[in-house]
C-alpha positions as YAML, in Angstrom:
chain: A
units: angstrom
residues:
- id: 1
  name: GLY
  ca: [-0.06, -0.02, 0.00]
- id: 2
  name: GLY
  ca: [0.89, 3.67, -0.13]
- id: 3
  name: ALA
  ca: [2.71, 5.45, 2.55]
- id: 4
  name: ARG
  ca: [3.90, 8.87, 3.46]
- id: 5
  name: VAL
  ca: [6.71, 9.76, 5.85]
- id: 6
  name: ARG
  ca: [7.09, 13.28, 7.07]
- id: 7
  name: GLY
  ca: [9.68, 14.37, 9.58]
- id: 8
  name: LEU
  ca: [12.08, 16.82, 10.93]
- id: 9
  name: GLU
  ca: [15.69, 16.45, 11.99]
- id: 10
  name: ALA
  ca: [17.91, 18.85, 13.98]
- id: 11
  name: GLU
  ca: [21.63, 18.41, 14.72]
- id: 12
  name: LEU
  ca: [24.06, 20.38, 16.85]
- id: 13
  name: ALA
  ca: [27.80, 19.80, 16.84]
- id: 14
  name: GLY
  ca: [30.48, 21.88, 18.51]
- id: 15
  name: LYS
  ca: [33.97, 22.07, 19.99]
- id: 16
  name: GLY
  ca: [35.38, 24.44, 22.38]
- id: 17
  name: LYS
  ca: [37.49, 25.09, 25.42]
- id: 18
  name: ILE
  ca: [36.79, 25.80, 29.03]
- id: 19
  name: GLY
  ca: [40.04, 26.83, 30.52]
- id: 20
  name: ASN
  ca: [42.48, 24.00, 29.68]
- id: 21
  name: MET
  ca: [39.72, 21.55, 29.02]
- id: 22
  name: ASP
  ca: [38.52, 20.63, 25.45]
- id: 23
  name: LEU
  ca: [34.85, 19.95, 25.05]
- id: 24
  name: ALA
  ca: [33.07, 18.26, 22.10]
- id: 25
  name: ILE
  ca: [29.32, 18.01, 21.85]
- id: 26
  name: LEU
  ca: [27.19, 16.25, 19.24]
- id: 27
  name: MET
  ca: [23.47, 15.91, 19.50]
- id: 28
  name: GLY
  ca: [20.48, 15.26, 17.28]
- id: 29
  name: TYR
  ca: [16.81, 14.80, 17.29]
- id: 30
  name: THR
  ca: [14.67, 13.09, 14.67]
- id: 31
  name: TRP
  ca: [10.87, 13.08, 14.51]
- id: 32
  name: THR
  ca: [9.02, 11.18, 11.86]
- id: 33
  name: LYS
  ca: [5.38, 10.55, 11.10]
- id: 34
  name: PRO
  ca: [5.20, 7.50, 8.87]
- id: 35
  name: VAL
  ca: [1.63, 6.82, 7.94]
- id: 36
  name: SER
  ca: [-0.34, 4.52, 5.61]
- id: 37
  name: THR
  ca: [-2.15, 6.46, 2.92]
- id: 38
  name: THR
  ca: [-4.15, 3.37, 1.74]
- id: 39
  name: PRO
  ca: [-5.18, 1.69, 5.03]
- id: 40
  name: SER
  ca: [-8.15, -0.20, 3.46]
- id: 41
  name: GLN
  ca: [-6.26, -1.46, 0.39]
- id: 42
  name: ASP
  ca: [-6.22, -5.27, 0.21]
- id: 43
  name: TYR
  ca: [-2.65, -6.56, -0.06]
- id: 44
  name: ALA
  ca: [-3.32, -10.30, 0.31]
- id: 45
  name: THR
  ca: [-6.35, -12.54, -0.19]
- id: 46
  name: PRO
  ca: [-6.42, -15.69, 1.94]
- id: 47
  name: ALA
  ca: [-7.17, -19.04, 0.24]
- id: 48
  name: VAL
  ca: [-10.07, -19.61, 2.64]
- id: 49
  name: THR
  ca: [-12.89, -17.42, 1.35]
- id: 50
  name: THR
  ca: [-14.54, -16.93, 4.81]
- id: 51
  name: ILE
  ca: [-11.48, -14.93, 5.96]
- id: 52
  name: PRO
  ca: [-11.50, -11.30, 4.76]
- id: 53
  name: ALA
  ca: [-8.64, -9.93, 2.70]
- id: 54
  name: TYR
  ca: [-5.74, -8.61, 4.55]
- id: 55
  name: ASP
  ca: [-5.17, -4.87, 4.71]
- id: 56
  name: TYR
  ca: [-3.46, -2.41, 7.07]
- id: 57
  name: VAL
  ca: [-6.50, -1.90, 9.35]
- id: 58
  name: ASN
  ca: [-7.21, -5.59, 10.09]
- id: 59
  name: THR
  ca: [-3.54, -6.57, 10.52]
- id: 60
  name: SER
  ca: [-2.46, -3.70, 12.78]
- id: 61
  name: TYR
  ca: [-2.33, -3.78, 16.53]
- id: 62
  name: ASP
  ca: [-2.87, 0.05, 16.83]
- id: 63
  name: THR
  ca: [-4.43, 1.88, 13.88]
- id: 64
  name: THR
  ca: [-4.43, 5.31, 15.64]
- id: 65
  name: GLY
  ca: [-3.35, 7.87, 13.07]
- id: 66
  name: TYR
  ca: [-2.59, 5.00, 10.64]
- id: 67
  name: LEU
  ca: [1.00, 4.87, 11.87]
- id: 68
  name: LEU
  ca: [3.11, 2.35, 10.05]
- id: 69
  name: LYS
  ca: [4.15, -0.77, 11.83]
- id: 70
  name: PHE
  ca: [7.47, -1.16, 13.73]
- id: 71
  name: ARG
  ca: [8.28, 2.54, 13.50]
- id: 72
  name: VAL
  ca: [9.94, 4.70, 16.14]
- id: 73
  name: GLN
  ca: [8.71, 8.33, 15.90]
- id: 74
  name: HIS
  ca: [11.10, 10.12, 18.27]
- id: 75
  name: LEU
  ca: [14.91, 9.63, 18.33]
- id: 76
  name: PHE
  ca: [17.27, 11.71, 20.38]
- id: 77
  name: ARG
  ca: [21.08, 11.27, 20.59]
- id: 78
  name: ALA
  ca: [23.61, 13.24, 22.49]
- id: 79
  name: ASP
  ca: [27.36, 12.81, 23.16]
- id: 80
  name: VAL
  ca: [29.59, 14.96, 25.38]
- id: 81
  name: GLN
  ca: [33.35, 14.41, 25.73]
- id: 82
  name: ALA
  ca: [35.82, 16.37, 27.78]
- id: 83
  name: GLU
  ca: [39.59, 16.16, 27.52]
- id: 84
  name: TYR
  ca: [42.14, 17.53, 29.88]
- id: 85
  name: TRP
  ca: [45.84, 16.92, 29.50]
- id: 86
  name: LYS
  ca: [45.99, 13.24, 28.47]
- id: 87
  name: LEU
  ca: [42.70, 12.21, 30.13]
- id: 88
  name: PHE
  ca: [39.34, 12.10, 28.47]
- id: 89
  name: ALA
  ca: [35.82, 11.19, 29.62]
- id: 90
  name: GLY
  ca: [32.56, 11.10, 27.92]
- id: 91
  name: VAL
  ca: [28.86, 10.24, 28.20]
- id: 92
  name: SER
  ca: [26.24, 9.53, 25.66]
- id: 93
  name: VAL
  ca: [22.52, 9.26, 25.89]
- id: 94
  name: ARG
  ca: [20.07, 7.69, 23.40]
- id: 95
  name: TYR
  ca: [16.29, 7.92, 23.47]
- id: 96
  name: ASN
  ca: [13.94, 5.86, 21.33]
- id: 97
  name: SER
  ca: [10.19, 6.31, 21.62]
- id: 98
  name: HIS
  ca: [7.85, 3.34, 21.99]
- id: 99
  name: VAL
  ca: [6.85, 1.42, 18.82]
- id: 100
  name: ARG
  ca: [3.08, 1.77, 18.94]
- id: 101
  name: ASN
  ca: [2.03, -0.42, 16.02]
- id: 102
  name: ILE
  ca: [3.07, -3.93, 15.18]
- id: 103
  name: ASP
  ca: [1.44, -6.83, 13.28]
- id: 104
  name: LYS
  ca: [-1.64, -7.78, 15.26]
- id: 105
  name: VAL
  ca: [-0.98, -11.47, 14.72]
- id: 106
  name: PHE
  ca: [1.89, -11.36, 17.19]
- id: 107
  name: VAL
  ca: [-0.29, -10.26, 19.99]
- id: 108
  name: THR
  ca: [-3.21, -12.58, 18.84]
- id: 109
  name: LEU
  ca: [-1.01, -15.64, 18.81]
- id: 110
  name: ASP
  ca: [0.63, -14.68, 22.16]
- id: 111
  name: GLU
  ca: [-2.72, -14.21, 23.93]
- id: 112
  name: THR
  ca: [-4.79, -17.07, 22.43]
- id: 113
  name: THR
  ca: [-2.23, -19.81, 23.17]
- id: 114
  name: SER
  ca: [-1.80, -21.63, 26.44]
- id: 115
  name: GLU
  ca: [0.95, -20.76, 28.90]
- id: 116
  name: ALA
  ca: [2.86, -23.81, 27.90]
- id: 117
  name: SER
  ca: [2.76, -23.04, 24.20]
- id: 118
  name: ALA
  ca: [5.87, -22.28, 22.38]
- id: 119
  name: LEU
  ca: [4.13, -19.23, 20.85]
- id: 120
  name: ARG
  ca: [3.71, -17.52, 24.27]
- id: 121
  name: THR
  ca: [6.13, -14.72, 23.96]
- id: 122
  name: GLY
  ca: [4.78, -11.87, 26.22]
- id: 123
  name: VAL
  ca: [4.55, -9.41, 23.37]
- id: 124
  name: GLY
  ca: [0.95, -8.57, 24.31]
- id: 125
  name: ASP
  ca: [1.97, -7.61, 27.87]
- id: 126
  name: TRP
  ca: [4.99, -5.74, 26.50]
- id: 127
  name: MET
  ca: [2.86, -3.59, 24.15]
- id: 128
  name: ARG
  ca: [0.37, -2.77, 26.92]
- id: 129
  name: THR
  ca: [3.06, -1.94, 29.59]
- id: 130
  name: HIS
  ca: [5.75, -0.19, 27.58]
- id: 131
  name: LYS
  ca: [4.00, 2.99, 26.44]
- id: 132
  name: THR
  ca: [6.97, 5.26, 26.78]
- id: 133
  name: GLY
  ca: [10.35, 4.96, 25.16]
- id: 134
  name: ASP
  ca: [13.71, 4.00, 26.59]
- id: 135
  name: THR
  ca: [16.62, 6.19, 27.56]
- id: 136
  name: ILE
  ca: [20.05, 4.43, 27.45]
- id: 137
  name: LEU
  ca: [23.25, 5.85, 28.92]
- id: 138
  name: ASP
  ca: [26.83, 4.96, 27.99]
- id: 139
  name: ALA
  ca: [30.03, 6.23, 29.50]
- id: 140
  name: ARG
  ca: [33.75, 6.17, 28.82]
- id: 141
  name: ILE
  ca: [36.98, 7.27, 30.43]
- id: 142
  name: GLY
  ca: [40.42, 7.00, 28.92]
- id: 143
  name: PHE
  ca: [44.01, 8.09, 28.61]
- id: 144
  name: LYS
  ca: [46.18, 9.13, 25.63]
- id: 145
  name: LEU
  ca: [49.30, 7.07, 25.32]
- id: 146
  name: GLY
  ca: [51.51, 9.33, 23.21]
- id: 147
  name: GLU
  ca: [50.35, 11.07, 20.05]
- id: 148
  name: ASN
  ca: [48.61, 8.16, 18.27]
- id: 149
  name: ASN
  ca: [47.51, 5.70, 20.96]
- id: 150
  name: ARG
  ca: [44.59, 5.65, 23.42]
- id: 151
  name: ILE
  ca: [43.30, 3.32, 25.99]
- id: 152
  name: ALA
  ca: [39.73, 3.64, 27.09]
- id: 153
  name: PHE
  ca: [37.28, 1.86, 29.54]
- id: 154
  name: ILE
  ca: [33.72, 1.94, 28.10]
- id: 155
  name: VAL
  ca: [30.46, 1.00, 29.76]
- id: 156
  name: ASN
  ca: [27.53, 0.55, 27.40]
- id: 157
  name: ASN
  ca: [24.00, 0.62, 28.84]
- id: 158
  name: LEU
  ca: [25.32, 1.99, 32.16]
- id: 159
  name: THR
  ca: [22.05, 1.50, 34.09]
- id: 160
  name: ASN
  ca: [21.60, -2.12, 32.67]
- id: 161
  name: LEU
  ca: [18.16, -1.24, 31.35]
- id: 162
  name: THR
  ca: [16.22, -4.02, 29.80]
- id: 163
  name: TYR
  ca: [14.84, -2.59, 26.66]
- id: 164
  name: ALA
  ca: [13.67, -3.35, 23.15]
- id: 165
  name: ILE
  ca: [13.52, -0.91, 20.29]
- id: 166
  name: ARG
  ca: [11.23, -3.39, 18.59]
- id: 167
  name: PRO
  ca: [9.12, -5.93, 20.46]
- id: 168
  name: LEU
  ca: [10.68, -9.40, 20.85]
- id: 169
  name: SER
  ca: [14.14, -8.00, 20.04]
- id: 170
  name: VAL
  ca: [15.68, -7.37, 23.47]
- id: 171
  name: GLU
  ca: [18.80, -5.21, 23.29]
- id: 172
  name: SER
  ca: [22.16, -5.83, 24.89]
- id: 173
  name: PRO
  ca: [22.51, -5.62, 28.77]
- id: 174
  name: ARG
  ca: [25.33, -3.57, 30.30]
- id: 175
  name: THR
  ca: [28.71, -4.37, 28.79]
- id: 176
  name: PHE
  ca: [32.17, -3.40, 29.68]
- id: 177
  name: GLN
  ca: [35.00, -2.94, 27.17]
- id: 178
  name: LEU
  ca: [38.62, -2.17, 27.40]
- id: 179
  name: GLN
  ca: [39.71, -0.56, 24.14]
- id: 180
  name: LEU
  ca: [43.18, 0.14, 22.80]
- id: 181
  name: SER
  ca: [43.16, 2.27, 19.63]
- id: 182
  name: ARG
  ca: [45.85, 3.61, 17.38]
- id: 183
  name: SER
  ca: [45.55, 6.38, 14.77]
- id: 184
  name: ILE
  ca: [47.41, 5.70, 11.57]
...
């Protein structure tokens, strides 16, 4: 079917100094409104004639505003890093809004099967209880080893948030990394 995606994006980047400390900032926000322009258009006809043809409306979990399935409408990213002498530290934050619309069949199969069924995934509960987005924090600290080498300790998902950008796709838990890098 037809679709229209409208949106806005804003970015800010900058570098500067506060005393002897170098600062670098990068941030951005994206808003999209991806909608179906043909929500009643049939896109598949079942072999069984008693089942209606499939369209956006009868296959969507949430048809409010005809938002396309599996779409995040709000994205925010920010990263700030400070450097002083040979030390550097930074923090980044990411926000993804909740995916409001998915294929209704995932919720239907989840909720019409028995607790012991292999199809019981919890996606129905997830869609009802996760109405807001997720904010993920990362942090890093490091040391410059000469002109071309750096060593850093990085923590991704600092708060160890259990989150999924899309239902049934749980993202990584908190991870720790020790990174040695060389500029060539």
